[in-house]
Each structure stands twice: as structure tokens, then as C-alpha cells.
FIVO-302402 format. One record per atom (N, C-alpha, C, O): x negated, y, z negated; residue in three letters. Coordinates in pm, whole numbers, padded with zeros to 5 digits, always signed. Layout:
BEGIN
XYZala
...
//
This chain:
BEGIN
-06241+15636-06560unk
-06307+15523-06497unk
-06316+15548-06348unk
-06215+15581-06285unk
-06431+15534-06290unk
-06447+15556-06146unk
-06434+15423-06072unk
-06462+15317-06126unk
-06390+15433-05948unk
-06383+15315-05864unk
-06461+15341-05737unk
-06494+15455-05706unk
-06488+15236-05665unk
-06565+15249-05540unk
-06484+15328-05438unk
-06361+15322-05435unk
-06555+15402-05356unk
-06488+15477-05250unk
-06452+15382-05136unk
-06530+15295-05098unk
-06333+15401-05083unk
-06290+15321-04968unk
-06354+15376-04842unk
-06413+15485-04843unk
-06343+15302-04733unk
-06394+15351-04605unk
-06324+15480-04566unk
-06388+15571-04511unk
-06194+15490-04593unk
-06120+15612-04562unk
-06171+15729-04646unk
-06185+15841-04596unk
-06199+15704-04774unk
-06255+15809-04861unk
-06387+15860-04803unk
-06411+15980-04797unk
-06471+15767-04760unk
-06601+15804-04705unk
-06584+15884-04576unk
-06657+15981-04553unk
-06490+15845-04492unk
-06463+15920-04369unk
-06416+16061-04402unk
-06455+16157-04335unk
-06333+16073-04503unk
-06286+16205-04546unk
-06402+16292-04591unk
-06410+16409-04555unk
-06493+16235-04670unk
-06610+16311-04716unk
-06697+16356-04599unk
-06741+16471-04594unk
-06722+16265-04505unk
-06805+16300-04390unk
-06735+16404-04302unk
-06799+16498-04254unk
-06605+16388-04282unk
-06530+16486-04203unk
-06538+16624-04268unk
-06557+16724-04200unk
-06524+16627-04399unk
-06528+16753-04472unk
-06665+16820-04461unk
-06675+16938-04426unk
-06771+16745-04489unk
-06905+16804-04492unk
-06953+16844-04353unk
-06993+16959-04331unk
-06949+16749-04259unk
-06995+16781-04123unk
-06898+16878-04055unk
-06939+16960-03972unk
-06771+16869-04090unk
-06673+16962-04035unk
-06695+17104-04083unk
-06675+17199-04007unk
-06737+17120-04208unk
-06766+17255-04259unk
-06878+17319-04177unk
-06872+17438-04144unk
-06980+17241-04147unk
-07090+17292-04065unk
-07040+17324-03924unk
-07078+17426-03866unk
-06955+17238-03869unk
-06899+17262-03736unk
-06815+17389-03732unk
-06822+17467-03637unk
-06735+17410-03836unk
-06655+17533-03843unk
-06744+17657-03846unk
-06717+17756-03779unk
-06848+17649-03925unk
-06940+17762-03933unk
-07007+17787-03799unk
-07023+17902-03758unk
-07046+17681-03730unk
-07108+17695-03598unk
-07009+17757-03499unk
-07047+17842-03419unk
-06885+17715-03505unk
-06783+17771-03415unk
-06761+17919-03445unk
-06744+18000-03354unk
-06761+17954-03573unk
-06745+18095-03611unk
-06866+18178-03570unk
-06853+18297-03543unk
-06982+18116-03564unk
-07104+18186-03526unk
-07128+18190-03378unk
-07226+18248-03333unk
-07039+18128-03300unk
-07057+18121-03155unk
-07067+18260-03093unk
-07137+18278-02993unk
-06999+18356-03150unk
-07005+18493-03098unk
-07147+18549-03108unk
-07186+18636-03030unk
-07224+18499-03204unk
-07362+18541-03220unk
-07456+18474-03123unk
-07572+18513-03112unk
-07407+18373-03051unk
-07484+18312-02945unk
-07565+18189-02979unk
-07639+18142-02894unk
-07555+18134-03101unk
-07639+18022-03135unk
-07566+17914-03216unk
-07614+17876-03323unk
-07451+17865-03170unk
-07381+17763-03248unk
-07461+17633-03262unk
-07450+17564-03363unk
-07541+17599-03161unk
-07620+17476-03169unk
-07721+17484-03283unk
-07737+17388-03359unk
-07790+17597-03297unk
-07888+17611-03405unk
-07820+17608-03541unk
-07872+17550-03637unk
-07702+17670-03549unk
-07627+17669-03675unk
-07590+17526-03712unk
-07610+17484-03826unk
-07537+17452-03616unk
-07496+17314-03641unk
-07616+17226-03677unk
-07608+17145-03769unk
-07724+17243-03607unk
-07843+17162-03632unk
-07900+17190-03771unk
-07930+17098-03846unk
-07913+17317-03804unk
-07968+17354-03934unk
-07879+17305-04048unk
-07928+17253-04148unk
-07748+17321-04032unk
-07655+17274-04134unk
-07657+17124-04150unk
-07651+17073-04262unk
-07666+17052-04039unk
-07669+16906-04043unk
-07796+16856-04109unk
-07793+16759-04185unk
-07907+16921-04081unk
-08033+16883-04146unk
-08021+16905-04297unk
-08069+16823-04376unk
-07958+17013-04337unk
-07939+17038-04481unk
-07851+16930-04544unk
-07877+16887-04656unk
-07747+16884-04473unk
-07663+16777-04526unk
-07743+16649-04544unk
-07717+16571-04636unk
-07839+16627-04457unk
-07922+16506-04465unk
-08010+16505-04590unk
-08064+16400-04626unk
-08024+16619-04656unk
-08105+16623-04777unk
-08024+16592-04903unk
-08078+16596-05014unk
-07897+16562-04887unk
-07812+16531-05002unk
-07861+16406-05073unk
-07919+16316-05011unk
-07838+16401-05202unk
-07880+16287-05283unk
-07759+16221-05348unk
-07646+16268-05331unk
-07782+16116-05420unk
-07676+16048-05493unk
-07577+15980-05400unk
-07607+15955-05283unk
-07461+15949-05453unk
-07356+15885-05374unk
-07320+15969-05253unk
-07302+15915-05144unk
-07309+16100-05271unk
-07277+16189-05160unk
-07380+16175-05048unk
-07344+16165-04931unk
-07505+16175-05083unk
-07611+16160-04983unk
-07602+16029-04909unk
-07622+16023-04787unk
-07573+15922-04982unk
-07560+15791-04916unk
-07440+15788-04822unk
-07449+15735-04711unk
-07328+15845-04864unk
-07208+15848-04779unk
-07233+15932-04654unk
-07196+15891-04544unk
-07295+16048-04670unk
-07318+16135-04555unk
-07418+16074-04458unk
-07415+16103-04338unk
-07507+15989-04508unk
-07606+15926-04421unk
-07547+15811-04338unk
-07605+15772-04237unk
-07434+15759-04380unk
-07369+15649-04308unk
-07296+15700-04184unk
-07227+15802-04191unk
-07309+15634-04077unk
-07224+15654-03959unk
-07195+15800-03927unk
-07078+15839-03915unk
-07297+15880-03913unk
-07276+16022-03884unk
-07192+16044-03759unk
-07112+16138-03753unk
-07210+15960-03662unk
-07137+15977-03537unk
-06989+15943-03552unk
-06910+15970-03461unk
-06950+15884-03664unk
-06811+15844-03685unk
-06718+15962-03710unk
-06596+15946-03705unk
-06772+16080-03736unk
-06689+16198-03759unk
-06637+16246-03625unk
-06714+16280-03535unk
-06506+16248-03613unk
-06444+16290-03489unk
-06350+16407-03517unk
-06241+16389-03570unk
-06394+16524-03481unk
-06311+16643-03499unk
-06242+16676-03367unk
-06304+16724-03272unk
-06113+16650-03364unk
-06036+16682-03245unk
-05988+16826-03258unk
-05928+16863-03358unk
-06015+16904-03159unk
-05967+17041-03161unk
-06036+17122-03054unk
-06156+17111-03032unk
-05957+17203-02989unk
-06012+17287-02883unk
-06035+17429-02930unk
-06085+17513-02855unk
-05998+17456-03053unk
-06017+17590-03108unk
-06063+17579-03252unk
-06053+17473-03315unk
-06113+17688-03303unk
-06155+17692-03443unk
-06036+17660-03533unk
-06049+17589-03632unk
-05919+17714-03498unk
-05800+17690-03579unk
-05765+17542-03586unk
-05730+17491-03693unk
-05774+17472-03474unk
-05742+17329-03473unk
-05843+17248-03553unk
-05806+17152-03621unk
-05968+17286-03545unk
-06071+17217-03624unk
-06050+17246-03773unk
-06060+17156-03857unk
-06020+17371-03805unk
-05996+17409-03945unk
-05878+17333-04004unk
-05878+17302-04123unk
-05779+17303-03923unk
-05662+17228-03972unk
-05700+17086-04014unk
-05626+17024-04090unk
-05811+17036-03968unk
-05861+16904-04010unk
-05960+16917-04125unk
-05956+16840-04221unk
-06050+17015-04113unk
-06163+17023-04206unk
-06123+17079-04343unk
-06162+17024-04445unk
-06048+17187-04346unk
-06014+17247-04476unk
-05936+17151-04564unk
-05967+17140-04683unk
-05834+17080-04511unk
-05768+16979-04596unk
-05863+16866-04637unk
-05850+16811-04746unk
-05957+16830-04551unk
-06054+16725-04586unk
-06145+16771-04699unk
-06182+16691-04785unk
-06181+16899-04701unk
-06261+16953-04812unk
-06183+16944-04942unk
-06236+16902-05045unk
-06057+16985-04938unk
-05972+16979-05057unk
-05957+16835-05104unk
-05971+16805-05223unk
-05928+16745-05010unk
-05910+16604-05045unk
-06039+16544-05101unk
-06034+16465-05195unk
-06152+16580-05043unk
-06280+16528-05091unk
-06306+16567-05235unk
-06347+16485-05317unk
-06283+16692-05265unk
-06304+16737-05402unk
-06207+16668-05498unk
-06245+16631-05609unk
-06084+16651-05455unk
-05985+16583-05539unk
-06021+16438-05565unk
-06015+16392-05679unk
-06058+16367-05459unk
-06088+16224-05479unk
-06217+16204-05557unk
-06226+16111-05638unk
-06316+16289-05536unk
-06438+16276-05616unk
-06412+16313-05761unk
-06462+16247-05852unk
-06336+16418-05784unk
-06305+16458-05922unk
-06233+16346-05996unk
-06254+16327-06116unk
-06148+16274-05925unk
-06071+16166-05986unk
-06149+16036-05996unk
-06142+15967-06098unk
-06222+16002-05891unk
-06283+15869-05883unk
-06429+15864-05925unk
-06472+15766-05985unk
-06505+15968-05894unk
-06648+15972-05926unk
-06682+16114-05972unk
-06751+16187-05901unk
-06633+16152-06089unk
-06645+16292-06132unk
-06787+16349-06126unk
-06804+16468-06098unk
-06885+16268-06152unk
-07024+16316-06151unk
-07067+16362-06012unk
-07161+16440-06000unk
-07000+16315-05909unk
-07038+16349-05772unk
-06962+16469-05715unk
-06998+16519-05609unk
-06858+16514-05782unk
-06780+16627-05729unk
-06866+16753-05716unk
-06864+16818-05611unk
-06940+16787-05820unk
-07028+16904-05813unk
-07139+16884-05710unk
-07179+16979-05643unk
-07188+16762-05698unk
-07291+16731-05599unk
-07238+16756-05459unk
-07307+16816-05376unk
-07116+16712-05431unk
-07057+16733-05299unk
-07039+16883-05272unk
-07077+16932-05166unk
-06982+16953-05368unk
-06958+17097-05352unk
-07089+17170-05324unk
-07098+17250-05231unk
-07191+17144-05405unk
-07318+17216-05386unk
-07386+17174-05256unk
-07452+17256-05192unk
-07372+17048-05216unk
-07430+17001-05090unk
-07370+17078-04972unk
-07442+17126-04885unk
-07238+17090-04970unk
-07172+17163-04860unk
-07209+17310-04863unk
-07237+17368-04758unk
-07212+17370-04980unk
-07246+17513-04988unk
-07391+17539-04947unk
-07419+17639-04880unk
-07482+17450-04985unk
-07621+17466-04941unk
-07631+17452-04790unk
-07704+17526-04725unk
-07558+17356-04734unk
-07562+17335-04588unk
-07511+17457-04513unk
-07571+17498-04414unk
-07400+17515-04558unk
-07348+17631-04484unk
-07433+17756-04508unk
-07446+17841-04420unk
-07491+17766-04627unk
-07581+17878-04654unk
-07707+17867-04567unk
-07752+17965-04508unk
-07762+17748-04561unk
-07881+17723-04479unk
-07851+17748-04332unk
-07932+17807-04260unk
-07736+17703-04287unk
-07699+17716-04146unk
-07688+17860-04100unk
-07715+17891-03984unk
-07648+17947-04190unk
-07628+18085-04146unk
-07743+18179-04178unk
-07732+18300-04156unk
-07852+18126-04228unk
-07968+18211-04260unk
-08009+18294-04139unk
-08045+18241-04034unk
-08002+18424-04155unk
-08044+18515-04050unk
-07948+18524-03932unk
-07976+18595-03836unk
-07836+18454-03939unk
-07743+18454-03827unk
-07602+18496-03866unk
-07511+18488-03784unk
-07581+18539-03986unk
-07447+18566-04034unk
-07382+18682-03960unk
-07447+18778-03919unk
-07251+18670-03943unk
-07169+18776-03886unk
-07038+18776-03964unk
-07016+18686-04045unk
-06952+18872-03942unk
-06827+18876-04019unk
-06741+18750-04005unk
-06678+18708-04102unk
-06738+18690-03888unk
-06659+18568-03870unk
-06717+18453-03952unk
-06642+18376-04012unk
-06849+18443-03956unk
-06912+18339-04036unk
-06890+18364-04186unk
-06868+18270-04262unk
-06895+18489-04227unk
-06871+18522-04367unk
-06729+18483-04407unk
-06707+18431-04516unk
-06633+18509-04321unk
-06495+18472-04349unk
-06477+18321-04352unk
-06405+18269-04437unk
-06542+18250-04261unk
-06532+18104-04262unk
-06597+18048-04388unk
-06546+17951-04445unk
-06706+18105-04431unk
-06770+18062-04556unk
-06675+18082-04672unk
-06666+17997-04761unk
-06604+18194-04673unk
-06506+18219-04780unk
-06396+18113-04779unk
-06356+18064-04885unk
-06347+18076-04659unk
-06242+17975-04649unk
-06292+17837-04693unk
-06221+17764-04761unk
-06413+17804-04655unk
-06472+17675-04695unk
-06488+17670-04848unk
-06454+17571-04912unk
-06541+17778-04904unk
-06561+17784-05049unk
-06428+17775-05121unk
-06416+17706-05223unk
-06328+17844-05070unk
-06194+17839-05132unk
-06137+17697-05129unk
-06076+17653-05226unk
-06157+17626-05019unk
-06108+17489-05009unk
-06181+17399-05109unk
-06119+17311-05169unk
-06310+17420-05127unk
-06386+17340-05224unk
-06342+17368-05367unk
-06357+17283-05454unk
-06287+17486-05391unk
-06250+17526-05526unk
-06104+17498-05561unk
-06061+17527-05673unk
-06026+17443-05467unk
-05884+17418-05492unk
-05864+17308-05595unk
-05783+17322-05686unk
-05938+17201-05582unk
-05915+17084-05669unk
-05960+17109-05811unk
-05948+17020-05896unk
//
């Protein structure tokens, strides 16, 4: 039986999705275009459908990633990805795959033509976090 997502659940989902794009942009900074990576990834997130799409469309500016380094941001985002998959799997199982594919499409879109080894490694970490639950 699924239940409605709480405001905290929704914040976790937004932190996870937008944070994944932010992590990828930070990893791509060495390539010189983190803004384009973030913009492209965010636009891809905006194409999400279903409950995930509605949650991601709410209060985009409410995502607050505190961190002065990639490591500090990752300490917030990777656990949020794991938590998001867990809560969706438990509460709204039909949306768990939607969330996972939405995030993967966003990071794939964001790195089109801009990938470097750091971005590839961050993609691996993001994918691993999505696959924990």
C-alpha cells in the first residue's frame, strides 16, 4: 500500500535529483563548462513525468546543497539518492524506476560531448547509489 509523500520526502527526492546533476557539473568543472552541464541536466529533469515529475517541478529553488567541495556535496547527495530509492520502493513502488531512469537520463544528457574521467567516475557513484535500495 502506498502513502502520500511528506514534504521531507519530496525535499529528499529533489535534493537527490538536482544534486546528482550538481555533482556531475562539479566533476566536469575541469572540462571548463559546469554551467552548461548543470543547465542541460536540469532541463532533462524538467521532462520527468508522473509523481516524480510533479515533485521535481515543485519549489526547485528549495534545494540547498551546502558544501564547498565535491566531497561535501556528495556527502549530501549520494545518501539522498539511496534514501529516495528506498522511500519510493516502499511507498510508491511504481515511481522508483521512474525516478532512477529520470536521474540517469539527466546525467547522461548533461554529459553529452563533455565527458571526462571525473564525470565518468561520478556517474558510476550516482548509479551505484541508485542501485543500493
